[in-house]
C-alpha positions in Angstrom: -18.2 25.7 -35.5 -14.4 26.1 -35.8 -11.9 25.1 -33.1 -8.3 25.2 -32.4 -6.2 23.4 -29.7 -3.1 24.8 -27.9 -1.2 22.6 -25.5 -0.1 24.6 -22.6 1.6 21.7 -20.6 1.3 18.0 -20.7 -1.6 18.1 -18.3 -3.5 21.1 -19.6 -4.8 22.6 -22.9 -6.5 25.5 -24.2 -9.6 25.3 -26.7 -10.3 28.3 -29.0 -14.0 28.0 -30.2 -16.0 30.1 -32.7 -19.6 29.4 -33.7 -21.8 31.4 -36.0 -25.3 32.0 -34.7 -26.6 29.5 -37.3 -25.1 26.8 -35.3 -26.8 28.0 -32.1 -30.5 27.8 -33.4 -31.2 24.5 -31.2 -29.5 26.2 -28.1 -31.7 29.4 -28.6 -34.9 27.2 -28.9 -34.0 25.6 -25.5 -33.2 29.0 -23.9 -36.6 30.5 -25.0 -38.4 27.2 -23.8 -36.6 27.3 -20.5 -37.4 31.0 -19.9 -41.1 30.5 -21.1 -41.5 28.0 -18.5 -40.5 30.6 -15.7 -42.1 33.8 -16.5 -45.8 34.8 -16.2 -47.3 37.0 -19.0 -51.0 37.8 -19.0 -52.9 36.0 -21.5 -50.3 33.2 -22.2 -49.8 30.0 -20.2 -46.6 29.1 -19.0 -44.2 27.6 -21.4 -46.4 29.0 -24.3 -45.1 32.5 -24.5 -43.8 33.5 -27.9 -40.1 34.4 -28.5 -40.7 37.9 -29.6 -42.7 38.7 -26.3 -39.9 37.2 -24.4 -37.4 39.4 -26.0 -39.6 42.5 -25.3 -40.7 41.6 -21.5 -37.7 39.7 -20.3 -35.0 41.2 -22.5 -32.7 39.8 -25.4 -29.7 40.0 -23.0 -31.4 37.3 -20.7 -32.0 35.3 -23.6 -28.4 35.5 -24.9 -27.2 34.6 -21.3 -29.3 31.5 -21.0 -28.6 30.4 -24.6 -24.9 30.8 -24.4 -24.9 28.8 -20.9 -26.6 25.9 -22.8 -24.5 26.2 -25.9 -21.0 26.5 -24.4 -20.8 22.9 -22.7 -22.1 21.2 -25.9 -19.7 23.2 -28.0 -16.7 22.6 -25.8 -17.5 18.8 -25.7 -17.7 18.7 -29.4 -14.4 20.4 -29.8 -12.8 18.1 -27.1 -13.9 15.0 -29.2 -12.5 16.7 -32.5 -9.2 17.1 -30.9 -9.2 13.8 -29.1 -8.4 15.2 -25.6 -9.6 13.4 -22.5 -10.6 16.4 -20.2 -10.8 16.2 -16.6 -11.8 18.6 -13.9 -13.6 22.0 -14.0 -12.8 24.1 -17.1 -12.0 27.8 -17.0 -14.1 29.6 -19.7 -13.6 33.0 -21.2 -16.0 34.5 -23.7 -13.8 36.5 -26.2 -16.3 37.8 -28.5 -20.2 38.0 -28.6 -21.9 39.7 -31.4 -25.8 39.2 -31.5 -27.0 37.2 -34.6 -23.4 36.9 -35.9 -21.1 34.8 -33.8 -19.9 33.4 -30.3 -16.2 33.0 -29.7 -14.8 31.8 -26.5 -11.7 29.9 -25.0 -11.6 27.1 -22.4 -8.5 26.2 -20.4 -8.9 22.6 -18.9 -6.8 19.7 -17.5 -6.4 16.7 -19.4 -5.0 13.1 -18.9 -1.5 13.2 -20.0 -0.3 11.2 -23.0 2.5 8.9 -21.8 5.6 7.3 -23.3 5.3 3.8 -22.0 8.6 1.8 -21.7 9.3 -1.3 -23.8 8.7 -4.7 -22.1 10.9 -6.6 -24.3 13.2 -8.9 -22.2 11.5 -7.9 -18.9 11.6 -10.8 -16.4 9.4 -10.6 -13.2 10.4 -12.7 -10.4 7.7 -14.1 -7.9 7.6 -16.4 -4.9 7.4 -20.2 -5.6 4.3 -22.3 -4.8 5.5 -24.1 -1.8 3.1 -25.6 0.8 4.7 -27.0 3.9 3.4 -29.5 6.5 3.0 -26.5 8.9 0.7 -24.7 6.3 -1.4 -27.9 6.1 -1.4 -28.3 9.9 -2.6 -24.8 10.4 -5.5 -25.1 7.9 -6.6 -28.4 9.3 -6.4 -27.0 13.0 -8.7 -24.1 12.0 -11.2 -26.5 10.7 -10.9 -28.5 13.8 -11.6 -25.5 15.8 -14.6 -24.7 13.7 -16.0 -28.1 14.8 -15.0 -27.6 18.6 -17.6 -27.5 21.3 -17.8 -25.2 24.2 -18.7 -26.6 27.7 -19.0 -24.6 30.7 -16.2 -25.2 33.4 -15.6 -24.1 37.0 -12.2 -22.3 36.8 -10.4 -19.1 36.8 -10.4 -17.3 33.4 -7.2 -17.8 31.4 -6.0 -16.8 28.0 -7.8 -19.3 25.5 -10.7 -19.5 27.5 -14.1 -18.4 26.3 -16.4 -16.3 28.6 -20.0 -15.2 28.5 -19.9 -11.5 29.9 -21.8 -8.5 30.5 -20.2 -5.0 29.6 -21.2 -1.4 30.9 -19.2 1.8 30.0 -19.5 4.9 32.0 -17.9 8.4 31.8 -18.2 10.5 34.8 -20.5 8.0 36.2 -22.9 8.2 33.5 -23.5 5.3 31.1 -22.1 5.8 27.6 -24.9 5.8 24.9 -24.7 2.4 23.5 -22.0 1.3 25.9 -23.6 -1.7 27.3 -24.0 -5.3 26.1 -25.2 -8.6 27.8 -24.1 -12.1 27.4 -21.3 -11.5 24.9 -19.3 -14.6 23.8 -15.6 -13.8 23.8 -12.4 -15.7 23.3 -10.0 -14.4 26.0 -6.5 -13.5 24.7 -7.6 -12.6 21.1 -7.6 -8.8 22.0 -10.4 -8.2 19.5 -12.5 -5.9 21.7 -11.7 -2.9 23.6 -8.3 -2.2 25.1 -7.7 -3.5 28.6 -10.4 -6.2 28.4 -8.3 -9.3 28.2 -6.1 -8.2 31.1 -9.2 -7.4 33.1 -10.8 -10.8 32.6 -7.8 -13.0 33.3 -8.1 -14.1 36.9 -11.8 -13.7 37.2 -14.3 -16.4 38.0 -17.9 -16.8 37.1 -20.1 -14.0 38.6 -17.2 -11.8 39.5 -16.7 -8.5 37.8 -13.9 -6.0 37.6 -13.8 -2.2 36.4 -11.0 -1.1 34.1 -10.4 2.1 32.1 -10.3 2.1 28.5 -10.5 4.5 25.5 -13.7 3.7 23.5 -14.3 4.2 19.9 -16.4 7.3 19.0 -15.2 9.1 22.2 -12.8 12.0 22.0 -9.2 11.2 21.5 -7.7 10.4 25.1 -10.9 10.4 26.8 -11.1 7.3 29.1 -14.3 5.5 30.3 -14.7 3.3 33.3 -15.8 -0.3 31.9 -17.3 -2.9 34.1 -17.0 -6.3 32.9 -18.9 -9.1 34.8 -18.2 -12.9 33.9 -21.5 -14.9 33.5 -19.8 -18.2 32.7 -16.4 -19.6 31.9 -16.1 -22.2 28.9 -13.6 -24.5 27.6 -13.3 -25.5 23.9 -13.1 -29.3 23.4 -11.6 -30.2 20.0 -12.3 -33.4 18.0 -9.6 -35.8 17.7 -7.6 -35.6 14.6 -8.8 -38.9 12.8 -10.6 -40.4 9.9 -13.7 -39.8 11.7 -13.1 -36.1 12.0 -12.4 -36.0 8.2 -15.8 -37.6 7.5 -17.3 -35.1 9.9 -15.7 -32.1 8.6 -15.5 -32.9 4.9 -16.5 -35.1 2.0 -13.6 -37.2 2.5 -13.3 -40.6 4.5 -9.7 -40.3 5.7 -7.6 -37.6 7.2 -5.0 -38.3 4.6 -7.5 -37.4 1.8 -8.5 -34.4 3.6 -4.9 -33.3 4.1 -4.2 -33.8 0.4 -7.3 -31.7 -0.6 -6.0 -28.9 1.9 -2.7 -28.9 0.0 -4.2 -28.7 -3.5 -6.4 -25.7 -2.3 -3.4 -23.9 -0.8 -1.4 -24.6 -3.9 -4.1 -23.0 -6.1 -4.3 -20.0 -3.6 -0.5 -19.5 -3.7 -0.7 -19.8 -7.6 -3.2 -16.9 -7.6 -0.9 -14.9 -5.2 1.9 -15.4 -7.9 -0.6 -13.7 -10.5 -1.1 -10.8 -8.0 2.6 -10.5 -7.2 3.4 -10.5 -10.9 1.1 -7.7 -11.7 2.1 -5.8 -8.6 5.8 -5.9 -9.9 4.9 -5.1 -13.4 3.1 -2.1 -12.2 5.9 -1.1 -10.0 8.3 -1.4 -13.1 6.2 0.7 -15.3 5.9 3.5 -12.6 9.5 3.6 -12.1 10.2 3.8 -15.8 7.5 6.1 -16.9 7.1 10.0 -16.4 3.6 10.7 -15.3 3.0 14.4 -14.9 -0.1 15.3 -12.7 -2.5 18.3 -13.3 -1.9 20.5 -10.2 -5.2 22.1 -10.2 -7.0 18.9 -10.5 -5.0 17.4 -7.7 -5.9 20.3 -5.4 -9.4 20.1 -6.3 -9.6 16.5 -5.4 -8.0 16.9 -2.1 -10.3 19.7 -1.1 -13.2 17.7 -2.3 -12.1 15.0 0.1 -11.4 17.3 3.0 -14.3 19.8 2.8 -17.1 17.3 3.9 -14.9 16.4 6.9 -14.6 20.0 7.8 -10.9 19.4 7.6 -9.7 22.0 4.9 -7.3 23.6 7.4 -5.8 20.4 8.8 -2.4 20.7 7.2 -1.2 17.1 8.5 -4.3 15.5 6.9 -4.0 17.4 3.9 -0.5 15.9 3.4 -1.8 12.3 3.8 -5.0 12.9 1.4 -2.7 14.7 -1.2 -0.3 11.7 -1.3 -3.1 9.2 -1.6 -4.7 11.4 -4.6 -1.4 11.6 -6.4 -0.7 7.8 -6.0 -4.2 7.1 -7.4 -4.0 9.5 -10.3 -0.5 8.3 -11.2 -1.7 4.8 -11.3 -4.9 5.5 -13.2 -3.2 7.7 -15.9 -0.5 5.0 -16.3 -3.1 2.2 -16.8 -5.4 4.3 -18.7 -2.5 4.8 -21.3 -2.0 1.1 -21.4 -5.7 0.6 -22.1 -5.4 3.0 -25.0 -2.2 1.7 -26.4 -3.5 -1.9 -26.3 -7.0 -0.9 -27.4 -8.7 -2.8 -24.5 -12.4 -3.0 -24.6 -14.6 -4.3 -21.9 -17.4 -6.6 -22.7 -20.7 -7.0 -21.0 -19.9 -10.4 -19.7 -16.6 -8.9 -18.4 -18.5 -6.1 -16.6 -21.1 -8.8 -15.2 -18.2 -11.0 -13.8 -16.8 -7.9 -12.1 -20.1 -6.8 -10.6 -20.7 -10.3 -9.2 -17.4 -10.5 -7.6 -17.6 -7.0 -6.0 -21.1 -7.8 -4.8 -19.8 -11.0 -3.1 -17.1 -8.9 -1.3 -19.8 -6.5 0.0 -22.0 -9.4 0.9 -24.7 -8.0 -1.4 -27.0 -9.5 -4.2 -25.5 -8.6 -7.5 -28.7 -7.1 -8.6 -28.8 -4.8 -5.5 -25.0 -4.0 -6.1 -25.5 -3.0 -9.6 -28.6 -0.9 -9.0 -26.8 1.1 -6.4 -23.6 1.7 -8.6 -25.9 2.8 -11.4 -27.9 5.2 -9.1 -24.6 6.7 -7.8 -23.4 7.3 -11.4 -20.4 4.9 -11.0 -21.0 2.5 -14.0 -18.2 4.3 -16.1 -15.8 4.0 -13.0 -16.4 0.2 -12.9 -15.8 -0.2 -16.6 -12.7 1.9 -16.2 -11.4 -0.5 -13.5 -12.3 -3.5 -15.4 -10.4 -2.2 -18.4 -7.2 -1.2 -16.3 -7.1 -4.7 -14.7 -7.5 -6.3 -18.0 -5.0 -4.1 -19.6 -2.4 -4.9 -17.0 -3.1 -8.6 -17.7 -2.7 -8.2 -21.5 0.7 -6.7 -21.3 1.8 -9.2 -18.5 1.8 -11.6 -21.4 4.7 -9.7 -23.1 7.0 -10.3 -19.8 8.7 -13.5 -18.7 7.5 -14.5 -15.2 9.6 -17.1 -13.2 9.5 -18.0 -9.6 12.7 -17.5 -7.4 13.7 -20.9 -8.3 13.8 -20.2 -12.0 10.6 -22.3 -12.8 8.4 -20.5 -15.5 5.1 -19.4 -14.5 1.9 -20.2 -16.4 0.6 -16.9 -17.4 -2.5 -18.2 -18.8 -3.4 -19.4 -15.3 -2.9 -15.9 -13.9 -5.4 -14.1 -16.3 -8.9 -13.3 -14.9 -11.7 -15.7 -16.0 -13.5 -13.0 -18.0 -10.5 -12.0 -19.8 -9.9 -15.7 -20.8 -13.4 -16.1 -22.0 -13.3 -13.0 -24.1 -9.9 -13.5 -25.6 -9.9 -14.0 -29.5 -9.2 -17.6 -30.9 -5.9 -18.1 -32.3 -5.6 -19.5 -35.8 
């Protein structure tokens, strides 16, 4: 096989490929086998029809067509590897010459990931927020813990914001109950505005056993369609909080005193804010790279990605939504092309341990066992996408080491503490 590469633009190439029929032997064998499994010829079992009979009964043209359809993808990928182009999207194929028993020649135009000129990071300083934990921050965390250990008791009073209620809900449209629009004995904290619009205002002022009907727009109904929602209060409850003392510290933690508990809360918040420094530094580095790197995008591929998103929703003609989706696609592609270029430049590899660590963390976010998450990802054919995500994150962490990171007070930030655990474990030993 001979191949040549022509660069049409930073994001599109043309491959010219020519193969003698001697290189297509395996592809013709597969073609004959494929056709033999489909045709029925008296005296021969399916799949056992000789090649010469297939030529006679089905026709050489059909065999050529099948063999070429098998050969072109294989030859195309071989040529792409030879010329080290990272193709994306659907290729446009044009057969330029086909002489039976002599040669096959064709061209392929296809979008590719662009090769980027990355800016130098020498002398780059990234400024992040300082690690500061105030008494107010500690008070808020302790109060949240106190609320977790609070107890609810039924009281005889009118509902106010901050009270808890046990309630029944029924939603109707035109007098007919909405499918799935009823619930009984729901517990709800009034004033949090975490349910349907208008509920909190309707509850305030009610007593136990009283009910009220209000209008609200329900999730899943047509935009602007209002339902009549009836809420009935079964009970009003007040939350009693434990006193903030050493006894509470013993109840809510492994510490003996409230002072020890507060010190632990402060340490935890400091660790959290240190991690936030790492995220902030990486975000600022990515922002700098995007501002100082020209990232061309393949327009045909962008359009195909947008259509692939809109078509299942039946919104191909929704111009406003198309603009939103296209903006998201362009941003995602720009980030990925940039980070992939860093992966290549830094020769970043992903170890099995790093991939496993990423799968475990992702499974935790989705509330799934790691084995189940990994299985579903594999079944969806997304393992390579996971590997790419890990490599991109690791690449950004690697080049972050080339930057100086300080907080807004001028204090240097420990980059080693910002690196992901898997990256630290896989780093080569110095010496």
